[in-house]
Every structure is written in structure tokens, then in C-alpha cells.
C-alpha positions as a printed NumPy array, in Angstrom:
array([[-28.59 ,   1.694,  17.565],
       [-30.998,  -1.215,  17.067],
       [-29.203,  -2.493,  13.898],
       [-32.389,  -2.771,  11.801],
       [-30.881,  -5.283,   9.357],
       [-30.222,  -7.688,  12.24 ],
       [-33.716,  -7.051,  13.611],
       [-35.362,  -7.827,  10.262],
       [-33.278, -11.   ,   9.851],
       [-34.305, -12.267,  13.269],
       [-37.936, -11.465,  12.516],
       [-37.641, -13.263,   9.201],
       [-36.109, -16.263,  10.99 ],
       [-39.274, -16.539,  13.076],
       [-41.359, -16.565,   9.895],
       [-39.125, -19.27 ,   8.443],
       [-39.48 , -21.327,  11.626],
       [-43.252, -21.201,  11.179],
       [-43.197, -22.096,   7.489],
       [-40.987, -25.161,   7.9  ],
       [-43.474, -26.589,  10.384],
       [-46.546, -26.146,   8.171],
       [-45.739, -25.303,   4.571],
       [-49.269, -24.682,   3.328],
       [-49.344, -21.046,   2.338],
       [-53.135, -20.951,   2.023],
       [-53.472, -21.734,   5.712],
       [-51.511, -18.64 ,   6.695],
       [-54.077, -16.121,   5.507],
       [-56.101, -16.547,   8.687],
       [-52.91 , -16.634,  10.79 ],
       [-51.415, -13.424,   9.438],
       [-51.685, -11.801,  12.852],
       [-49.583, -14.61 ,  14.336],
       [-46.831, -13.862,  11.845],
       [-47.036, -10.172,  12.655],
       [-46.767, -10.781,  16.383],
       [-43.965, -13.324,  15.937],
       [-41.978, -10.988,  13.717],
       [-42.576,  -8.127,  16.166],
       [-41.273, -10.176,  19.094],
       [-38.   , -11.025,  17.359],
       [-37.573,  -7.534,  15.904],
       [-38.086,  -5.71 ,  19.206],
       [-36.048,  -8.159,  21.295],
       [-33.138,  -7.917,  18.878],
       [-33.337,  -4.121,  18.941],
       [-33.47 ,  -4.149,  22.744],
       [-30.469,  -6.47 ,  22.9  ],
       [-28.485,  -4.15 ,  20.625],
       [-29.339,  -1.134,  22.774],
       [-28.358,  -2.986,  25.961],
       [-25.132,  -4.076,  24.286],
       [-24.313,  -0.48 ,  23.366],
       [-24.981,   0.57 ,  26.962],
       [-22.72 ,  -2.052,  28.537],
       [-19.996,  -1.753,  25.903],
       [-19.935,   2.04 ,  25.647],
       [-16.333,   2.269,  26.865],
       [-15.146,  -0.556,  24.612],
       [-17.038,   0.906,  21.657],
       [-15.077,   4.138,  22.003],
       [-12.167,   2.031,  20.707],
       [-13.849,  -0.634,  18.546],
       [-16.902,   1.223,  17.202],
       [-16.547,   4.948,  18.01 ],
       [-19.398,   5.95 ,  15.674],
       [-22.062,   4.038,  17.601],
       [-24.721,   6.303,  19.159],
       [-23.771,   6.003,  22.834],
       [-20.017,   5.785,  22.255],
       [-20.123,   8.897,  20.078],
       [-22.308,  10.822,  22.536],
       [-25.267,  11.199,  20.174],
       [-27.411,   9.147,  22.573],
       [-26.984,   9.165,  26.355],
       [-26.638,   5.851,  28.245],
       [-29.958,   6.371,  30.037],
       [-31.704,   7.025,  26.714],
       [-30.307,   3.739,  25.436],
       [-31.751,   1.902,  28.454],
       [-35.136,   3.58 ,  28.004],
       [-35.239,   2.475,  24.375],
       [-34.282,  -1.075,  25.378],
       [-37.023,  -1.129,  28.042],
       [-39.723,   0.029,  25.632],
       [-38.719,  -2.498,  22.992],
       [-38.606,  -5.28 ,  25.584],
       [-42.124,  -4.508,  26.818],
       [-43.472,  -4.498,  23.26 ],
       [-41.786,  -7.857,  22.622],
       [-43.245,  -9.443,  25.736],
       [-46.705,  -8.11 ,  24.896],
       [-46.527,  -9.579,  21.384],
       [-45.434, -12.957,  22.776],
       [-48.154, -12.945,  25.437],
       [-50.808, -12.358,  22.776],
       [-49.673, -15.517,  20.97 ],
       [-49.596, -18.199,  23.676],
       [-48.154, -19.066,  27.101],
       [-45.515, -21.226,  25.366],
       [-44.457, -18.327,  23.146],
       [-44.256, -16.042,  26.175],
       [-42.132, -18.575,  28.078],
       [-39.815, -18.932,  25.075],
       [-39.542, -15.149,  24.807],
       [-38.624, -14.9  ,  28.497],
       [-35.886, -17.516,  28.072],
       [-34.546, -15.743,  24.987],
       [-34.524, -12.399,  26.787],
       [-32.681, -13.852,  29.791],
       [-30.052, -15.383,  27.512],
       [-29.626, -12.058,  25.723],
       [-29.245, -10.077,  28.954],
       [-26.836, -12.686,  30.346],
       [-24.655, -12.295,  27.291],
       [-24.642,  -8.501,  27.321],
       [-23.906,  -8.171,  31.031],
       [-21.556, -11.092,  31.722],
       [-21.369, -13.613,  28.898],
       [-19.537, -11.485,  26.36 ],
       [-16.467, -11.373,  28.572],
       [-16.18 , -15.18 ,  28.584],
       [-15.265, -15.47 ,  24.898],
       [-16.541, -18.606,  23.146],
       [-19.248, -19.361,  25.762],
       [-20.571, -15.863,  25.139],
       [-20.518, -16.479,  21.394],
       [-22.605, -19.598,  21.975],
       [-25.16 , -17.6  ,  23.969],
       [-25.669, -15.215,  21.036],
       [-26.057, -18.119,  18.631],
       [-28.529, -19.754,  20.982],
       [-30.703, -16.644,  20.744],
       [-30.585, -16.917,  16.941],
       [-31.533, -20.606,  17.068],
       [-34.38 , -19.897,  19.481],
       [-35.932, -17.52 ,  16.942],
       [-36.501, -20.446,  14.553],
       [-37.892, -22.582,  17.361],
       [-40.119, -19.691,  18.447],
       [-41.508, -19.581,  14.911],
       [-42.498, -23.234,  15.095],
       [-44.262, -22.602,  18.423],
       [-46.394, -19.945,  16.728],
       [-47.981, -22.674,  14.608],
       [-48.06 , -25.646,  16.949],
       [-47.402, -26.531,  20.57 ],
       [-44.394, -28.709,  19.867],
       [-40.966, -28.997,  18.295],
       [-40.442, -30.975,  15.078],
       [-37.314, -32.355,  13.414],
       [-37.297, -29.628,  10.768],
       [-37.167, -26.845,  13.363],
       [-34.367, -28.61 ,  15.268],
       [-32.216, -29.033,  12.145],
       [-32.75 , -25.502,  10.909],
       [-32.057, -24.068,  14.353],
       [-28.851, -26.123,  14.596],
       [-27.579, -24.838,  11.244],
       [-28.32 , -21.266,  12.271],
       [-26.527, -21.871,  15.586],
       [-23.36 , -23.121,  13.891],
       [-23.133, -20.451,  11.196],
       [-23.819, -17.626,  13.632],
       [-21.16 , -18.92 ,  16.027],
       [-18.667, -18.647,  13.18 ],
       [-19.779, -15.057,  12.651],
       [-19.432, -14.237,  16.35 ],
       [-15.883, -15.635,  16.464],
       [-15.071, -13.591,  13.359],
       [-16.462, -10.521,  15.091],
       [-13.965, -11.159,  17.889],
       [-11.152, -10.532,  15.399],
       [-12.744,  -7.217,  14.436],
       [-13.023,  -6.127,  18.08 ],
       [ -9.688,  -7.489,  19.292],
       [ -8.098,  -4.117,  20.123],
       [-10.817,  -2.906,  22.48 ],
       [-11.432,  -6.398,  23.869],
       [ -7.782,  -6.701,  24.914],
       [ -7.96 ,  -3.469,  26.906],
       [-11.117,  -4.616,  28.695],
       [ -9.896,  -8.205,  29.216],
       [-12.685,  -9.778,  27.184],
       [-11.451, -13.305,  26.593],
       [-12.484, -13.903,  23.003],
       [-10.615, -16.517,  21.022],
       [ -8.847, -13.728,  19.134],
       [ -7.658, -12.18 ,  22.412],
       [ -6.746, -15.426,  24.183],
       [ -5.225, -17.35 ,  21.286],
       [ -4.644, -14.846,  18.508],
       [ -6.401, -13.756,  15.356],
       [ -5.08 , -16.697,  13.309],
       [ -6.559, -19.268,  15.679],
       [ -9.837, -17.356,  15.75 ],
       [ -9.901, -17.412,  11.94 ],
       [ -9.518, -21.195,  11.927],
       [-12.178, -21.682,  14.611],
       [-14.656, -19.401,  12.819],
       [-13.991, -21.203,   9.546],
       [-14.539, -24.567,  11.236],
       [-18.021, -23.479,  12.303],
       [-18.791, -22.172,   8.798],
       [-17.627, -25.427,   7.21 ],
       [-19.52 , -27.569,   9.732],
       [-22.742, -25.657,   9.058],
       [-22.224, -26.062,   5.311],
       [-21.47 , -29.786,   5.597],
       [-24.759, -30.375,   7.442],
       [-26.859, -28.075,   5.282],
       [-28.232, -30.869,   3.055],
       [-29.768, -32.772,   5.974],
       [-33.214, -31.173,   5.439],
       [-33.219, -32.488,   1.862],
       [-31.958, -35.902,   2.987],
       [-34.824, -36.231,   5.473],
       [-37.284, -34.958,   2.831],
       [-38.252, -31.998,   4.989],
       [-37.945, -29.639,   2.007],
       [-38.259, -29.823,  -1.752],
       [-35.463, -29.646,  -4.306],
       [-36.099, -25.89 ,  -4.535],
       [-34.174, -25.69 ,  -1.284],
       [-31.007, -26.621,  -3.154],
       [-30.107, -23.524,  -5.255],
       [-30.257, -21.118,  -2.332],
       [-28.5  , -23.378,   0.16 ],
       [-25.706, -24.211,  -2.301],
       [-25.167, -20.504,  -2.891],
       [-25.011, -19.942,   0.875],
       [-22.616, -22.897,   1.297],
       [-20.355, -21.585,  -1.448],
       [-20.338, -18.193,   0.242],
       [-19.442, -19.659,   3.643],
       [-16.694, -21.838,   2.189],
       [-15.215, -18.97 ,   0.17 ],
       [-15.378, -16.725,   3.238],
       [-13.57 , -19.377,   5.281],
       [-10.727, -19.54 ,   2.782],
       [-10.469, -15.741,   2.63 ],
       [-10.481, -15.443,   6.419],
       [ -7.752, -18.036,   6.919],
       [ -5.668, -16.437,   4.193],
       [ -6.124, -12.933,   5.6  ],
       [ -7.251, -12.586,   9.225],
       [ -6.664,  -8.837,   9.432],
       [ -9.218,  -6.594,  11.132],
       [-10.397,  -5.15 ,   7.821],
       [-10.914,  -8.517,   6.167],
       [-12.557,  -9.991,   9.27 ],
       [-15.038,  -7.113,   9.224],
       [-15.777,  -7.883,   5.567],
       [-16.265, -11.587,   6.297],
       [-18.507, -10.799,   9.273],
       [-20.81 ,  -8.765,   7.024],
       [-20.726, -11.387,   4.276],
       [-21.678, -14.085,   6.78 ],
       [-24.901, -12.197,   7.462],
       [-25.62 , -12.273,   3.722],
       [-24.973, -16.029,   3.478],
       [-27.23 , -16.616,   6.479],
       [-29.929, -14.629,   4.687],
       [-29.659, -16.946,   1.671],
       [-29.866, -19.885,   4.065],
       [-33.16 , -18.574,   5.389],
       [-34.398, -18.128,   1.82 ],
       [-33.465, -21.742,   1.139],
       [-35.497, -22.912,   4.126],
       [-38.603, -20.971,   3.219],
       [-38.438, -21.702,  -0.533],
       [-37.9  , -25.393,  -0.01 ],
       [-40.834, -25.502,   2.402],
       [-43.293, -23.519,   0.277],
       [-42.609, -24.923,  -3.204],
       [-43.269, -28.647,  -3.286]])
């Protein structure tokens, strides 16, 4: 139910957000507990968000994702809410142990997540932007673990994550189009068709790729950033071409999963380029 791969990626994004602010690995030995708490916040909040999503979308999931725990009947709706509540409390505790700024950021992130799951998802693209905002906040949260401020590196990295994840969310709308139509969820795929959604998703992928060299241009990272980011860019561009060529449900599902992989390589690029100078 919590989608552990997504949880780990969000936790890793927090770590990346911290590293790009202060890329001196020797200084992190004493701050290991900060990394642990930061990772825990993102991991538990993501898991809670997934559980809340499964609760609110249980009727839609019976069409789109019938094997999910609540939709399939393996987990009851109330059990899903209990799990979400426990994970949320753990996340808030971890944030509170870091700093008031981290706690405030965690509260904002949680409110955005709940807004999306309860109301935002039904708005289509605005809902997609809310999800991507949560992803971007994870990188910003990581920078707050290290210092009480927001630098250019964190802003750029968060922006790239925002754009690429929005492309993934629009792609996901193609995958879920059948159930979303029945429940009047106004995704781009529902409102304007799968072909239009494919072009919009690809536009976000291409835009993220076209801006991906900004960290190197501003000398925020070393040249070691390049191999990983170019691999991620190539993946996003290839996925865009494949999605436009074939915007079927099956291919959109494949592209959605691949996008998560390319985002993972993007995170590796950030952390490698920050650590190896």
C-alpha cells in the first residue's frame, strides 16, 4: 500500500537536497542523525499519502488498479486510515526533532498532500502540480536540514524534479483514464484525450531535460554530474518519443514506470556532481 519504491525515492531526494547545499562528505559523519530523520520524514509522509490515496480512490481503483490492498479487500478502509495516521505522526515527530523550520515545511507538505488526495486529484492538471510540488519540497526540505535558508542549487534541483514529475503525473492520467472518466476526474487525458495528454507529458519531460544542465552552467556541481544527467535526459527524450508514437494504456504505464527510473538517475547525477569535485 505505501509503494516502498516511491517512499525510498522521496527519502533519497531529501538526502540529495542536503548534499547539494553542503557537499563535504566528512562533515556529515556528525550529522548522520539528521539524514536519518530527514529520510524518515519523507519516507513516512509518502507512505501516508499513498495510504490516504488508496482510501479516497478505493472505488476508482476497483476499475484502474483492482489489485491494490483496499480495492481488492485485503485491507479495510479504516485500516488504511490507521496506517496513514501512524505514518503521519512518525513523520511529524522526525521533523520536529530536526528544527522548527523543518517541522513547518513538513506541515506544508502534508497539507498539500492531503489537499491533492481529497480534492486536488479531481481537478486534473492543477492536481498534478500539487503532487509535483510535494516532490520538489522534499529537495528543499533536505536543504533545510543543513542550513536555515534556501540556496540556488536547491531551487534549481527542485524545479527540475517538479517538471519531470509533472510529466509523469500527466502520463499516469492516461493509464487511469477509464476509471477517471466514470468518476469525472478531469485529467488532461479525460478532458482532451490521450493523445493531447501524451504531448503535454512529453513537453514537461523535454522542458526538464532542456534545463538539466543549468547546475553545471552555474558551477553548482562538478563534471561528474554529466554522465548521469545525460543518461536521464536520453531516457526522458526517448520516453517522450515512445509516448507520442503510442499513447495506449499499456505503453503509458510503461513510460510512467520508466520516468521513475530516469528521475532516479537524475538524483544520482545531483548527488554525484555535488560529492565528487
